[in-house]
C-alpha positions as CSV (number, residue, x, y, z in Angstrom):
1,X,-15.1,-105.9,53.1
2,X,-14.7,-103.1,50.6
3,X,-11.4,-103.5,49.0
4,X,-10.3,-102.4,45.5
5,X,-6.8,-103.1,44.1
6,X,-7.3,-101.1,41.0
7,X,-4.8,-98.3,41.9
8,X,-1.9,-100.5,42.9
9,X,-2.5,-102.9,40.0
10,X,-2.2,-100.0,37.6
11,X,1.1,-98.9,39.1
12,X,2.6,-102.4,39.1
13,X,6.3,-102.2,38.0
14,X,6.0,-98.4,37.6
15,X,8.0,-95.8,39.4
16,X,6.6,-95.1,42.9
17,X,7.8,-92.5,45.3
18,X,6.3,-93.9,48.5
19,X,8.7,-93.6,51.4
20,X,7.5,-96.7,53.3
21,X,10.5,-99.1,52.9
22,X,12.9,-100.6,55.4
23,X,15.6,-102.2,53.2
24,X,16.4,-103.5,49.8
25,X,16.4,-107.2,49.3
26,X,17.1,-109.7,46.6
27,X,15.7,-113.2,46.5
28,X,16.7,-115.5,43.6
29,X,15.9,-113.3,40.5
30,X,13.6,-110.8,42.2
31,X,14.8,-107.6,43.8
32,X,12.4,-105.6,46.0
33,X,12.0,-103.4,49.0
34,X,10.2,-104.6,52.2
35,X,7.5,-102.3,53.6
36,X,8.2,-101.1,57.1
37,X,6.9,-103.3,59.9
38,X,6.2,-106.3,57.6
39,X,7.5,-109.7,58.7
40,X,9.7,-111.9,56.5
41,X,9.8,-115.6,56.7
42,X,12.3,-117.6,54.6
43,X,11.2,-120.9,53.1
44,X,13.3,-123.5,51.2
45,X,11.5,-122.6,48.0
46,X,10.4,-119.0,48.6
47,X,10.1,-116.0,50.8
48,X,6.9,-114.7,52.5
49,X,6.2,-111.2,53.6
50,X,3.2,-110.5,55.8
51,X,1.5,-107.9,58.0
52,X,-1.7,-107.8,59.9
53,X,-3.8,-107.0,62.9
54,X,-4.5,-110.1,65.0
55,X,-7.3,-108.4,67.0
56,X,-9.2,-107.4,63.9
57,X,-8.3,-110.6,62.1
58,X,-7.0,-108.7,59.1
59,X,-3.9,-109.7,57.1
60,X,-1.9,-109.2,53.9
61,X,0.7,-111.6,52.6
62,X,3.1,-111.6,49.6
63,X,4.9,-114.8,48.5
64,X,7.8,-114.8,46.1
65,X,8.6,-118.3,44.9
66,X,12.0,-119.5,43.7
67,X,12.2,-119.5,39.9
68,X,11.7,-122.9,38.2
69,X,12.5,-124.2,34.7
70,X,9.9,-123.7,32.0
71,X,9.5,-124.3,28.3
72,X,5.9,-123.1,28.1
73,X,4.3,-119.8,27.1
74,X,3.7,-117.2,29.8
75,X,-0.1,-117.8,29.4
76,X,0.3,-121.5,30.0
77,X,2.6,-120.8,33.0
78,X,0.0,-118.3,34.4
79,X,-2.9,-120.8,33.9
80,X,-1.0,-123.6,35.6
81,X,0.0,-121.3,38.5
82,X,-3.6,-120.1,38.9
83,X,-4.8,-123.7,39.1
84,X,-2.1,-125.0,41.4
85,X,-1.0,-122.0,43.5
86,X,-4.3,-120.1,43.8
87,X,-7.3,-122.4,43.4
88,X,-5.7,-125.1,45.5
89,X,-5.0,-122.6,48.4
90,X,-8.1,-120.4,48.6
91,X,-11.6,-120.6,47.1
92,X,-12.1,-118.3,44.1
93,X,-15.5,-118.2,42.3
94,X,-14.6,-116.3,39.2
95,X,-11.9,-116.2,36.5
96,X,-9.1,-113.8,37.2
97,X,-9.4,-110.2,36.1
98,X,-6.3,-109.7,33.9
99,X,-4.1,-106.7,33.4
100,X,-2.6,-106.1,29.9
101,X,0.4,-108.3,29.3
102,X,3.8,-106.7,29.9
103,X,7.3,-107.4,28.5
104,X,10.3,-106.0,30.3
105,X,14.0,-106.9,30.0
106,X,13.2,-110.2,28.4
107,X,10.5,-111.2,30.8
108,X,6.9,-111.7,29.7
109,X,4.6,-110.8,32.6
110,X,0.9,-111.6,33.3
111,X,-1.0,-110.3,36.3
112,X,-4.5,-111.4,37.3
113,X,-6.7,-111.0,40.5
114,X,-9.9,-112.3,41.9
115,X,-12.0,-112.2,45.1
116,X,-11.5,-115.2,47.4
117,X,-13.0,-116.9,50.5
118,X,-11.0,-118.8,53.1
119,X,-13.3,-120.0,55.8
120,X,-15.0,-117.0,57.2
121,X,-12.5,-114.6,55.6
122,X,-13.0,-112.8,52.4
123,X,-10.5,-110.9,50.4
124,X,-8.6,-110.6,47.2
125,X,-5.8,-112.6,45.7
126,X,-3.4,-111.7,42.9
127,X,-1.0,-113.8,40.9
128,X,1.9,-112.5,38.9
129,X,3.7,-114.9,36.6
130,X,6.8,-113.9,34.6
131,X,8.4,-116.2,32.0
132,X,11.8,-115.6,30.3
133,X,15.2,-117.2,29.8
134,X,13.6,-120.7,30.2
135,X,12.6,-119.6,33.8
136,X,9.3,-118.9,35.5
137,X,8.9,-116.6,38.4
138,X,5.6,-116.6,40.5
139,X,4.5,-114.0,43.0
140,X,1.2,-114.3,45.0
141,X,-0.6,-111.6,47.0
142,X,-3.5,-112.4,49.4
143,X,-5.3,-109.9,51.6
144,X,-8.6,-109.3,53.4
145,X,-8.0,-105.6,54.1
146,X,-7.2,-102.4,52.4
147,X,-5.2,-101.1,55.4
148,X,-2.0,-102.1,53.6
149,X,-2.8,-100.8,50.1
150,X,-0.1,-98.2,50.1
151,X,2.5,-100.7,51.3
152,X,1.5,-103.2,48.7
153,X,1.5,-100.6,45.9
154,X,5.0,-99.5,46.9
155,X,6.2,-103.1,47.2
156,X,5.1,-104.0,43.7
157,X,6.4,-100.7,42.3
158,X,9.8,-101.6,43.6
159,X,10.0,-105.1,42.1
160,X,12.7,-105.7,39.5
161,X,13.1,-109.0,37.7
162,X,16.7,-109.6,36.8
163,X,18.2,-111.6,33.9
164,X,20.2,-114.6,35.1
165,X,23.8,-113.5,35.0
166,X,26.8,-115.7,34.6
167,X,29.5,-114.5,36.9
168,X,33.0,-115.1,35.6
169,X,36.4,-115.1,37.3
170,X,39.0,-115.4,34.6
171,X,42.3,-117.0,35.7
172,X,45.6,-115.9,34.3
173,X,46.9,-119.4,34.1
174,X,46.3,-122.9,35.4
175,X,49.5,-124.7,36.4
176,X,49.3,-128.3,37.6
177,X,50.1,-128.4,41.3
178,X,52.9,-130.9,42.2
179,X,52.0,-131.1,45.9
180,X,48.5,-132.6,45.7
181,X,47.4,-135.4,43.4
182,X,43.7,-136.3,43.0
183,X,43.4,-137.6,39.4
184,X,42.4,-134.2,37.9
185,X,44.7,-132.1,35.7
186,X,44.3,-128.8,37.5
187,X,44.8,-128.4,41.2
188,X,46.0,-124.7,41.2
189,X,44.3,-121.6,39.8
190,X,45.8,-118.1,39.6
191,X,43.1,-115.3,39.5
192,X,43.2,-111.8,38.1
193,X,42.5,-110.3,41.5
194,X,45.9,-111.5,42.8
195,X,44.7,-114.5,44.7
196,X,45.9,-118.1,43.9
197,X,44.0,-121.2,44.9
198,X,45.6,-124.6,45.6
199,X,43.7,-127.7,46.5
200,X,44.8,-129.5,49.7
201,X,43.6,-132.5,51.7
202,X,41.9,-130.3,54.4
203,X,40.6,-127.6,52.1
204,X,41.6,-125.0,49.5
205,X,44.5,-122.8,50.4
206,X,44.3,-119.2,49.0
207,X,47.4,-117.0,48.9
208,X,47.9,-113.3,48.0
209,X,51.3,-111.8,48.8
210,X,51.9,-112.5,52.5
211,X,48.3,-113.3,53.3
212,X,46.9,-116.9,53.2
213,X,43.3,-118.1,53.6
214,X,42.3,-121.7,54.1
215,X,38.8,-122.6,53.0
216,X,38.1,-125.6,55.3
217,X,36.0,-128.3,53.8
218,X,32.8,-128.8,55.7
219,X,32.4,-131.9,58.0
220,X,30.1,-133.2,60.7
221,X,31.3,-130.6,63.2
222,X,31.2,-127.5,61.1
223,X,27.8,-128.5,59.6
224,X,26.2,-129.1,63.0
225,X,23.4,-126.7,64.0
226,X,24.5,-124.3,66.7
227,X,21.8,-122.1,68.3
228,X,24.3,-119.5,69.4
229,X,27.2,-117.9,67.4
230,X,29.5,-118.1,70.4
231,X,29.1,-121.9,70.6
232,X,29.8,-122.3,66.9
233,X,32.9,-120.1,67.0
234,X,34.4,-121.8,70.1
235,X,33.7,-125.3,68.8
236,X,35.0,-124.7,65.3
237,X,38.0,-122.8,66.4
238,X,39.0,-125.8,68.6
239,X,38.1,-128.2,65.8
240,X,39.7,-126.4,62.8
241,X,42.4,-124.1,64.0
242,X,43.8,-124.7,67.5
243,X,45.6,-128.0,66.6
244,X,47.5,-126.3,63.7
245,X,49.5,-124.1,66.1
246,X,51.7,-124.7,69.1
247,X,50.4,-121.7,71.1
248,X,47.4,-119.4,71.0
249,X,47.3,-116.0,72.8
250,X,44.7,-113.1,73.1
251,X,41.9,-115.2,71.6
252,X,38.8,-113.0,71.1
253,X,35.4,-113.7,69.5
254,X,33.0,-111.4,67.6
255,X,29.6,-112.1,66.1
256,X,26.9,-110.0,64.5
257,X,23.5,-109.8,66.1
258,X,21.1,-112.6,65.2
259,X,18.7,-109.8,64.1
260,X,21.1,-109.3,61.1
261,X,20.5,-111.3,57.9
262,X,23.3,-113.9,57.5
263,X,25.2,-112.7,60.6
264,X,29.0,-113.0,60.5
265,X,31.1,-114.8,63.0
266,X,34.9,-114.1,63.6
267,X,37.6,-115.1,66.0
268,X,41.1,-113.6,66.2
269,X,44.3,-114.6,68.0
270,X,48.1,-114.3,68.0
271,X,49.5,-117.8,67.3
272,X,52.8,-119.6,66.8
273,X,53.1,-122.2,64.1
274,X,54.9,-125.5,64.4
275,X,58.0,-123.9,62.9
276,X,58.2,-121.3,65.6
277,X,56.8,-118.4,63.5
278,X,54.5,-115.9,65.1
279,X,51.3,-115.2,63.1
280,X,48.0,-113.4,63.4
281,X,45.0,-115.7,62.6
282,X,41.3,-114.9,62.0
283,X,38.5,-117.5,61.7
284,X,35.5,-116.2,59.7
285,X,32.1,-117.7,58.7
286,X,28.6,-116.7,57.8
287,X,25.8,-118.6,56.0
288,X,26.8,-119.5,52.5
289,X,30.6,-119.3,53.1
290,X,33.2,-121.8,54.2
291,X,34.8,-121.6,57.6
292,X,37.8,-119.5,56.4
293,X,41.1,-119.4,58.3
294,X,42.9,-116.1,57.4
295,X,46.6,-116.1,58.2
296,X,48.8,-113.0,58.2
297,X,52.3,-112.2,59.4
298,X,50.8,-109.8,61.9
299,X,47.7,-107.8,62.7
300,X,48.8,-104.7,60.7
301,X,49.2,-106.9,57.5
302,X,45.7,-108.2,58.0
303,X,44.3,-104.7,58.4
304,X,46.2,-103.4,55.4
305,X,44.8,-106.2,53.1
306,X,41.2,-106.2,54.4
307,X,40.7,-102.7,56.0
308,X,38.9,-104.3,58.9
309,X,39.7,-103.9,62.6
310,X,37.8,-106.7,64.5
311,X,38.0,-104.9,67.8
312,X,36.0,-102.0,66.2
313,X,33.1,-104.2,65.0
314,X,29.7,-104.0,66.7
315,X,26.8,-106.4,66.8
316,X,24.9,-104.3,64.2
317,X,27.9,-103.6,61.9
318,X,26.8,-103.4,58.2
319,X,26.9,-106.7,56.3
320,X,29.0,-105.0,53.5
321,X,32.0,-105.1,55.9
322,X,32.1,-108.9,55.7
323,X,31.6,-109.3,51.9
324,X,35.3,-109.2,51.3
325,X,35.7,-112.3,53.5
326,X,32.7,-114.3,52.3
327,X,33.7,-113.6,48.6
328,X,36.8,-115.7,49.1
329,X,34.6,-118.8,49.2
330,X,34.0,-118.2,45.5
331,X,37.7,-118.8,44.7
332,X,37.2,-122.6,45.2
333,X,37.3,-123.2,41.5
334,X,39.6,-125.1,39.2
335,X,39.8,-125.5,35.4
336,X,38.3,-128.5,33.5
337,X,40.3,-130.7,31.2
338,X,38.5,-133.0,28.6
339,X,39.8,-136.1,30.3
340,X,38.4,-135.0,33.6
341,X,34.8,-135.3,32.4
342,X,34.6,-138.8,31.1
343,X,31.9,-140.7,33.0
344,X,28.5,-140.1,34.5
345,X,27.7,-136.9,36.5
346,X,24.4,-136.2,38.2
347,X,22.5,-134.0,40.6
348,X,19.3,-134.4,42.6
349,X,17.3,-131.7,44.3
350,X,13.9,-131.5,46.1
351,X,12.1,-128.9,48.2
352,X,8.6,-128.2,49.6
353,X,6.9,-125.2,51.1
354,X,3.9,-125.5,53.4
355,X,1.8,-122.3,54.0
356,X,-0.2,-121.5,57.1
357,X,-2.6,-118.8,58.1
358,X,-0.5,-116.3,60.0
359,X,-3.0,-116.1,62.8
360,X,-4.8,-119.4,63.0
361,X,-1.9,-121.6,62.0
362,X,-4.3,-123.6,59.8
363,X,-2.8,-125.3,56.8
364,X,-3.1,-123.2,53.7
365,X,-1.7,-125.4,51.0
366,X,1.8,-126.1,49.9
367,X,4.1,-126.5,46.9
368,X,6.8,-129.1,46.0
369,X,9.5,-129.2,43.4
370,X,12.2,-131.7,42.5
371,X,14.7,-132.5,39.7
372,X,17.2,-135.0,38.6
373,X,19.8,-134.2,36.0
374,X,22.3,-136.7,34.6
375,X,25.1,-136.0,32.1
376,X,27.1,-138.9,30.6
377,X,30.3,-137.8,28.9
378,X,31.5,-140.4,26.5
379,X,34.7,-141.1,24.5
380,X,35.0,-139.4,21.1
381,X,33.6,-136.0,22.5
382,X,30.1,-137.4,22.7
383,X,27.5,-136.9,25.5
384,X,23.9,-137.7,26.4
385,X,21.8,-136.2,29.2
386,X,18.5,-136.7,30.9
387,X,16.5,-134.2,32.8
388,X,13.5,-135.2,35.0
389,X,11.5,-133.1,37.4
390,X,8.2,-131.9,38.7
391,X,6.7,-128.9,40.4
392,X,3.3,-127.7,41.7
393,X,1.0,-128.0,44.6
394,X,0.8,-131.1,46.7
395,X,-1.6,-133.4,44.9
396,X,-1.2,-131.7,41.6
397,X,2.4,-131.9,40.5
398,X,3.3,-131.2,36.9
399,X,6.2,-133.3,35.6
400,X,8.7,-133.0,32.7
401,X,11.4,-135.1,31.0
402,X,14.0,-134.0,28.4
403,X,16.7,-136.1,26.8
404,X,19.5,-134.9,24.6
405,X,22.6,-136.3,22.9
406,X,25.3,-134.6,20.8
407,X,28.9,-133.4,20.6
408,X,31.0,-132.0,23.5
409,X,33.7,-129.3,23.2
410,X,35.8,-128.6,26.3
411,X,38.2,-125.8,27.1
412,X,39.7,-124.9,30.5
413,X,36.7,-122.9,31.6
414,X,33.8,-123.9,29.3
415,X,31.8,-126.8,28.0
416,X,29.8,-126.6,24.8
417,X,27.0,-129.1,24.1
418,X,25.2,-129.5,20.7
419,X,21.6,-130.5,20.1
420,X,20.1,-129.2,23.3
421,X,16.6,-127.6,23.7
422,X,15.0,-127.1,20.3
423,X,18.2,-128.4,18.7
424,X,20.3,-125.5,19.8
425,X,23.9,-125.5,20.9
426,X,24.5,-124.4,24.5
427,X,27.8,-123.1,25.9
428,X,28.3,-123.3,29.7
429,X,30.9,-121.7,31.9
430,X,32.5,-124.8,33.5
431,X,34.7,-125.3,36.6
432,X,35.3,-127.7,39.4
433,X,34.7,-127.1,43.0
434,X,36.9,-129.1,45.4
435,X,35.2,-130.9,48.3
436,X,36.1,-133.4,50.9
437,X,34.2,-136.2,49.0
438,X,35.4,-135.3,45.5
439,X,35.1,-132.7,42.8
440,X,31.8,-131.0,41.9
441,X,31.3,-130.1,38.3
442,X,29.6,-126.7,37.8
443,X,28.0,-125.9,34.5
444,X,26.3,-122.5,34.2
445,X,25.0,-120.2,31.5
446,X,22.4,-117.4,31.4
447,X,19.4,-119.8,31.7
448,X,20.5,-122.9,33.5
449,X,23.0,-124.1,36.2
450,X,24.0,-127.5,37.4
451,X,26.1,-128.8,40.3
452,X,27.0,-132.4,39.4
453,X,28.7,-135.2,41.3
454,X,30.5,-138.0,39.5
455,X,28.8,-141.4,40.0
456,X,30.9,-144.4,41.0
457,X,33.9,-142.4,42.1
């Protein structure tokens, strides 16, 4: 095979005017455009793009891995990636040919490539490792053909690495709700965008003017896998909505095509509540959002607030139409009081990705990652925390362990911890997410985020 990647290596992260893309995508901290006719496969710990010709036995594959914590230099991260992600997957007989180091927007980037063999196949593999903000991003390219060179050049020219951003929603006040008691100080939040959130037994009730939206807590019925959107809609309408009203009329269902990324599902009906009041109700859900029951005095009030007519939607309607509904799930947040934190909070996470040859199905290596984070908030504004984890390829996992202890300062929407990494003080945006099984403590800043459950409660 005669294959040189010199041209597209030189244009990496540069401006490229190739008109070969299908759509803009963002995965984790990487934004990119997908070349036309390339296939995308989502993994728990990454996304893989591929193209090829089965008859000729040629292929190209790009893998973007989810960012992972790091405290090492970019050179150390690259060296570790080369050993665990490249040499454990394909056979390379030479050290990587390196491009000059780059630094963009706080990311230090190293790129190296080398010829490889994989059985009877020969080609070229490339690794890009970016380190910044205590995060590491890894991207892998493998190919045994130059047929996709322009696609690959264009893809890497489109890549942008984003700085982790803390998204804030500042409430105007945080009154204590008198209608629901759960042991926490704040059960109501008023947001600047006009919505108010109030925790209830079955979910979080949002209100804005005459419109209400109930974010239903997940349960065994809503979390069940449904192969067809229609089945999910009908089952969850019956389970979540129907019993709350004395009559239901003109019930209609809508769902986006399964060919759409994160397809939306909606049901609409005219109902009568148990007080005899007529209402218009819409049930909405898509991946990443709660099953949301939207309640309006009538259909016109719903259209005025959301500018959406469900009867005009089509299977391939743009995803942007539904963002206004899925964004409501982000309003399940409540302020934090110092007394709410006392105790031990922890999180556990694990994932693995197994790679396969896109034509033969043969195993081509895999990666694993896992972490455990424990925060113990003590009387006297003290804390200690332990962070354990590991990541790498199966059979060659790199582990880490960090322990800290210091002072805690808590305001309604922030937690500040002293003596963290390298003795520095870290300030986190902090809020509670209500759930059926108890509060989830969210801590997030520009470099780290934690979703923590209280132990023993």
